[in-house]
N, C-alpha and C positions, 0 to 999 in steps of 0.2 A: 863709259864706265859699265861694268858688269854688276848687275844687282841680283841677288838671290831672292826669288819671289815665292810667296806662299799665300795662304788664305788671308793673312792679316795685312799684307801690303799690296797685293795684286791689283785691286780696284783703284787704289790711289795712284799707282805708277802707270797704269794703262789709261787713266783718264786725262793725263796731261796732253797738251797740244803738241809737244815735241814727240816725234815718233819713237817707239820702243819696239825692238825686235825681241820677241819672247821665244826662247828655245825650250821646247818640252823634250826632256831627255831622261835617261836612266843610267846608273853606274854599270849595269851588265850589258849595255848596248855598245858594241864596238864602233859602229858608225857615229853614234852620239859622242864618243870620246874623240874621234877624229874631228867632228864638227866643233866640239869644244875648243880644240887647238886652233881651228880656223877663227873662231870668235875671239879667242885671246889675242891672236895675231892682229885681227882687225881693231881690237880695243887698244893695243899698243900703238898702232899707226894712226888711229883716229879716236883719241880718248873722249872726244865730245859726243860720239854716238852712244845712244842708250841701248843697252843690251840686257835682257833679263833672262834668267834661267829658272825653270820649274822642274824639279825632280818629280817625275810622274808617280814613282813609288811612294813618295812622302806626301804628295798632293793629288791624290786620286780624284777628288771632287773637281778640281780645276781641270784636270785632263778630261774628265767626263763632260763637264760643262762646255768645253770647246771641241768636243768630239775628236779628240786625239786618238786615232786608232793605229797609227804607225809612228815610230820615232826613228830619227829626229823629225819633229814637226816644228816649224818656226812660223809664228804668226806676228805680223807687224800691226801694232795698234797705234791709233792716233785719235785723240779726243774720245776715248772710250769706245771706239769703233774698230772693227777689224778692217784693215786696209787691204791686206794680202796674206795668203797662207801658202807656204811651200813645204813640201815633204821630201825628205832625203838629204843626203850630204851635198852641200853647196860650197862653191869656192868664193874667196873674198870679193872678187870683182862682181859676181852675181849679187852678193849681199849689198855691196856699195851701190849698185844700180837700183836695188830695191829701196834703199834708204833715199836715194836721189829722187826717184819717182814719187816718193811720199813726203817730200818737203824737207828732208834733213839737209843741213849744210855740211857737205863733205869736202 
């Protein structure tokens, strides 16, 4: 499932034991739009994976807190901890492997 994250729900969603891949993105960012399509494809094929999206223009404090200086940046959280951070456009297989390495059932 893809969840829109913001200040009000970010902490609750990233604190869960089940991994969540958080995509920091913006509407004006072409690579972010391409990454969004990859994430939607992944969500269709593997609806059990948790994917969150943070619009950096609407949630600047979150972007600053996690030191997002380039987008797209994706951070995988598990139990309120950062498990891995990746920057740049990534393909579905790479993201699936990221989930697998961090305990998601794929």
